[in-house]
N, C-alpha and C positions, 0 to 999 in steps of 0.2 A: 710211213705215217708216224708223226711225232707223238710221243707219249705225253699224257697230261701231267702237268706239274701240280704239286699240292696247292699252289696259290690259285691256279686257274680252275680247279675242280669245284663242282657245285657244293654248296654247304651240306653237311651231313644232317641226318634227322635230329641228332642231339643238338647241333648248333641251332637249327630252326626252332626246336622245342624250348631251349634255354632262352633264345632271343625273344620268343613270344611270351614266356613267363616274365622276363624283364620288362617288356613293353606293357604288359597288363599291370604289373606292380607299379611302374612309374606313372602310368595313366591314372591309376586309382589314387596315388599320392597327390598328383597335381589336381585332380578333380575334388578331392576332399580338402585341399588346402594344407596338407601336411608340411609343405615346404614354405616357410614363412619368408616372403619377399614381396615388396611393394609392386615390382614389375610383374611378377607372376600372378599376383592377386588381381591386377588390372588387365592382364592380357591372357585370355584362355589359350592353352597350348594343347595341340594334338601330338601324340607320339605316333608317328606314321610307320616306324619300323625300327628293328634292331638287327644289326649284323654282328655276329660273333666270330672271333678269330678261331681257327681250328683247335687251339688248345684251351679255349673258353676263358682265357685270361683278359681279353679285351672286348668290350662291347661298344660299338659305334651306334649311337642312338640318334635317329633322324627325328627332328621335331619341326613343327610348323605352327606359328602363332595364328590364331583365328584371323582370317582376312589376309594373312601373309605379310602384315605390316610389323614393323619393329623387331625384325628378326635378330639384329645384332644385340639389342637390349635384352631380349629373352635369352639368347645364348650366353650372354655375359652373366645374367642372373643365375641360370642353371649351372654355369661353370663355377660361380662363387659358392654354390651349395653342393658341389660335386662330392665332397667327402661325406656329408650328411646323407645324400641320396644313395651313395654306394653302400653305406652302412644299413640304411633302411631296406634296400633291395636284398642285402645279405640276410636280413632277418625274415623277410617275406618269402624268399625262395630258398630251398634247401640245396646249397652247393658246397662242395668241399672248400673252395676258395671263392671269395667275392671278386668278380671281374673288375678291372679298372674300366672306367667309363669315359667316353668322349661324346660330346654333343656336336651335331652337325645339322645345319639348316637344310630342310628338305626342299629342293628346288624342282622336284619332278612335276609338280602342278604347274609351275611357270613354264617349264619346257613343254608340257602337254598343250598348254594354251598357245604357245608360240607355234607349235606344229599345226594345230588346228587352224590358226590364222593363215599360215602358209598354204594349207590345203584348200582353204576357202577363198584364196586370192584369185583374181581374174586370170592371171597367167596360167595357173594350174587348171582352172576350168577350161580355158581355151585349148590347152594341150591335151586334155582328156576328152574333148568333144569328138564324136565320130564324124568322119568326113562325108 
């Protein structure tokens, strides 16, 4: 049996807890309009999840604009304010070091819809019918 490597291991409780604190802090910042940007003001954004690196120095933040449209514009706006957001997160949660942050468009809802369409297709219904 092959031993688990550090990169394939499930996230630790600390990684999950810090990720949730960052998600909540950023969600609150965006909801209150603390990040001043025209794109973010006109496109409500959901923070769907945060993955932390094992050393807690990198946070990959999954975001999704309402309706799933204008993803690239929202990512660009968030990226432009990355330094400010990182500083605000550092003030809102108590960590020894503020993690570097990266923004990523959350495509899980698109993937879920694609799978549901496939499962609802005539070919799948035909294959799953009892003889």
